[in-house]
N, C-alpha and C positions, 0 to 999 in steps of 0.2 A: 525477642531480638530478631528472629528470622522474619517475622511478620513486618517489622519496621524496615528491614533490608529489602524485602519484596515490594513494599509500598514505595520506597524511595526509587527503586529500580523502575517500576512501572510508571511512576510519576515522571521520571526523566524521559522515558520513551514517549509518553503522551505529549510531552512538551516539544517534541521534535515536529516542526511544521514545515520546514524547508525541504521539499522533496524534489527540487530542481536538480537534474542531472548535470554533471560537469560536461557532458557531451552536447548539451543544448547550445546552438549557435548564439553568440552574443547579439543582442538587439542593436540594430543600427539606427541612430537617430535620423529622422527625416530632415532634409535641408529645406529651409524656407526659400521662397523665390528671391528674396533680397540677399540672403546669404549665398545662394547659388550665383547670383549676379556678381557679387563681390569676389567669388572664387573663380569667375569666368567659366562657369559650367553652363552648357547649353540647357535651356529649360526642359527640353524633351528628355534629357538624361536624368532628371529628378522625378519622372513620372512614377507613380506608385507601382510596385511590383507585387504580384500575387504571391504570398508566402508559400502556398502549396506548390505552385509552378517552380519556384526557386528551390524548394526542398526536393522535388522530383529531379530537377536538373542537377542538383548537388548529390543525388543518390542517397538522400536521408529517409526516403519514404518507407523503406523496409524496416528500419529500426524504429521509426515512429509508430508503425502498426504494432510491433512487438511490445513497445513501451505502453501503448494504450491498452493492449490486451492484458499485460501484466498488472496495470493499475486497476482495471476492472476486476481481475481475479483477486487482488488484494481486498477490494471492497466486498466481494462475495465471501472471502475467507473470514474477514473480521465480522461481517454480519452473521455468518453461520455460527461462529464462536459465541457471539452475543446471544443468539437465539437458543443455542444449546445451554448456555449458562442460565438464561431466564427460565427455560422450561425445566431445568433440573433443580431450581431453587427449592430448598427444604425437602427434597425427596431423598430416598436412600440412594447413595452413590455407588455404582458398581466398580468404579476405578478406585482401588485403595490408595493411590497416590493423591487423588483429589478429595477423598472422603475426609470429613472432619472427625473430631474425637467421638462424636456420637454416630458416625457412619453416614451422616447426611451431607448434602451439598449446601454449604453456607458461605459466610463472608470470607473465611480463610480459603475455601475452595475457589471462590471467584478470584481472589488475589493471586493464588497460585496459577490458576488458568490464565489470567491476564499476563503474568510474568512469562509463562511458557509461550503465549502468543507474541509478546513483545520480543522475546529472544528469537523466535522464528522469523519475525519481520526484520529484525536487525541482521540476522544471518542472510536472509534473502537480499537485503540491501547491499551487504558487503559482497555477496557473490555476483549480483547483477552489475555492480559498479566495476568489478574486476573483469568479468566476462559478460559483456552485454548480449552475446549470442545465446546465453542461457535464459533470457527473459521468457521466451515462449515456453520452454520446458517447465520453468517455475510456475508460469501461469496455469498450465494444465494440471500440475500437481496441486495448486491452490484450488482450482475448480473441482478436482476430484475430492479433495479434503472437505471443501465446502458442501459438496453433495452428501458425503457421508455424515458430516455433522448435522446437516439439515434433516437427514433421515432420522438421526438419533433425537433431534429436537422434536420432530413430528411424533415419534414414539413416546417421548416423555410427556408431550402435551396430551396424548391419549390416556396416560396413566392418571391424570388428575380427575 
């Protein structure tokens, strides 16, 4: 029963693909020259604007950098978790929470590790949506955790 609940929970998390923040500015459709003429707009006014210059002018550049850093840290965090799980497969597990009935890291352990990872990502999503200024802090925590998990994966790979 617990295994089914964990599977459904992680499956629902994996199905989440829309990571667009509500703070992203809405995209403005470009006006065609004919439409601009009909609206009596001077053609020079519809010249394309560099999005980066517009973002800097609007003061969005600082949050975009933190958002990109946080996204890269999430990639590192998920990759390190996957490397740790792959290198631990069928080895004796030192963490009693993740160890299976025989004390080894198996399918049940992978599902539990995935559920913990999903809960962590969900909590980070909730925190960074509410407090966007925490993105950079969360990113450094993710990078530190990814480094620790990467070191554990390297150690596990040496045990084979």
